[in-house]
C-alpha positions as CSV (number, residue, x, y, z in Angstrom):
1,X,26.3,5.9,11.3
2,X,23.8,6.6,14.0
3,X,20.3,8.1,13.9
4,X,19.2,10.1,16.9
5,X,15.4,10.6,17.3
6,X,13.9,13.2,19.6
7,X,10.7,15.1,20.3
8,X,8.5,12.4,21.8
9,X,6.6,12.9,25.0
10,X,3.2,13.0,26.6
11,X,0.5,15.1,25.1
12,X,-3.3,15.4,25.4
13,X,-5.5,14.4,22.6
14,X,-5.8,17.2,20.0
15,X,-2.3,18.4,20.8
16,X,0.8,18.5,18.6
17,X,4.4,17.2,18.7
18,X,7.3,17.5,16.3
19,X,9.7,14.6,16.0
20,X,13.2,15.0,14.6
21,X,15.8,12.5,13.5
22,X,19.3,13.4,12.7
23,X,22.1,11.2,11.3
24,X,25.6,11.4,12.6
25,X,28.7,9.9,10.9
26,X,29.5,9.6,7.2
27,X,26.2,9.5,5.4
28,X,25.1,10.7,2.0
29,X,22.6,10.3,-0.8
30,X,19.7,8.9,1.3
31,X,17.0,7.9,-1.0
32,X,14.1,7.5,1.4
33,X,13.6,8.9,4.9
34,X,10.7,7.6,6.9
35,X,9.0,7.2,10.2
36,X,7.5,4.0,11.6
37,X,5.7,3.3,14.8
38,X,5.0,0.3,17.0
39,X,2.2,0.3,19.5
40,X,2.1,-2.2,22.4
41,X,1.2,-5.6,21.1
42,X,1.2,-4.5,17.5
43,X,3.5,-4.8,14.6
44,X,5.7,-1.9,13.4
45,X,4.0,0.0,10.7
46,X,5.0,2.7,8.3
47,X,3.7,6.1,9.2
48,X,5.2,8.4,6.5
49,X,8.1,8.6,4.1
50,X,9.7,11.2,1.9
51,X,11.9,10.5,-1.0
52,X,15.0,12.5,-2.1
53,X,12.8,14.1,-4.8
54,X,10.3,15.3,-2.2
55,X,7.5,12.7,-2.8
56,X,5.7,11.9,0.4
57,X,3.5,9.0,1.4
58,X,1.3,8.5,4.5
59,X,-0.6,5.7,6.1
60,X,-4.3,6.5,5.8
61,X,-4.8,7.0,9.6
62,X,-2.5,10.0,9.7
63,X,-3.3,11.8,6.4
64,X,-4.2,15.4,7.0
65,X,-2.8,15.4,10.5
66,X,0.9,14.5,10.1
67,X,3.5,16.1,7.8
68,X,6.9,14.7,7.0
69,X,9.8,16.8,5.8
70,X,13.5,16.4,5.3
71,X,16.6,18.7,5.3
72,X,19.2,17.0,3.2
73,X,21.9,19.4,4.2
74,X,21.4,18.4,7.8
75,X,20.6,14.7,7.1
76,X,17.5,15.2,9.2
77,X,13.9,14.1,8.9
78,X,11.0,15.6,10.7
79,X,7.5,14.5,11.5
80,X,5.0,17.2,12.5
81,X,2.1,15.6,14.3
82,X,-1.1,17.6,14.8
83,X,-4.5,16.7,16.1
84,X,-3.0,13.7,18.0
85,X,-5.3,10.9,19.0
86,X,-4.8,8.2,21.7
87,X,-4.4,5.6,19.0
88,X,-1.3,7.5,17.9
89,X,0.4,6.3,21.1
90,X,3.5,4.3,20.1
91,X,7.2,4.2,19.9
92,X,8.2,6.1,16.8
93,X,11.3,5.0,14.8
94,X,13.1,6.9,12.1
95,X,14.5,5.1,9.1
96,X,17.0,6.1,6.4
97,X,17.4,3.9,3.3
98,X,19.8,4.1,0.4
99,X,19.3,1.9,-2.7
100,X,22.9,1.9,-4.1
101,X,24.8,0.7,-2.2
102,X,22.0,-0.9,-0.3
103,X,21.9,0.6,3.3
104,X,19.3,0.7,5.9
105,X,19.6,2.6,9.2
106,X,17.2,2.8,12.2
107,X,17.0,5.3,15.0
108,X,16.5,4.2,18.6
109,X,12.9,5.1,18.9
110,X,11.1,7.9,20.7
111,X,7.9,7.3,22.8
112,X,4.8,9.3,22.0
113,X,1.9,9.0,24.5
114,X,-1.4,10.7,23.8
115,X,-3.8,10.9,26.7
116,X,-7.6,11.1,26.2
């Protein structure tokens, strides 16, 4: 199973980007899909997640600006990022988790750079 993230790039502050992460290989019943990010010199942090039931959760710093969504049929998760700020600059990683059997998959990361 591989996760392929895409959509990163360079954008000016106030701009928007949409990240996508698609799974290839035999994969089913993913309980939680999420996006994490890691800025230079900082620890990786959870940005947003969405459960199989559609419940979402966001880190406070992105609430009202980012929207996570998933397409179960395509095993894909999206992150719509609006009103981007320089502090959003980081490598963004997608993550798929299944509880039973326990499985945890990571994408390779996509760089988002927000210029001021």
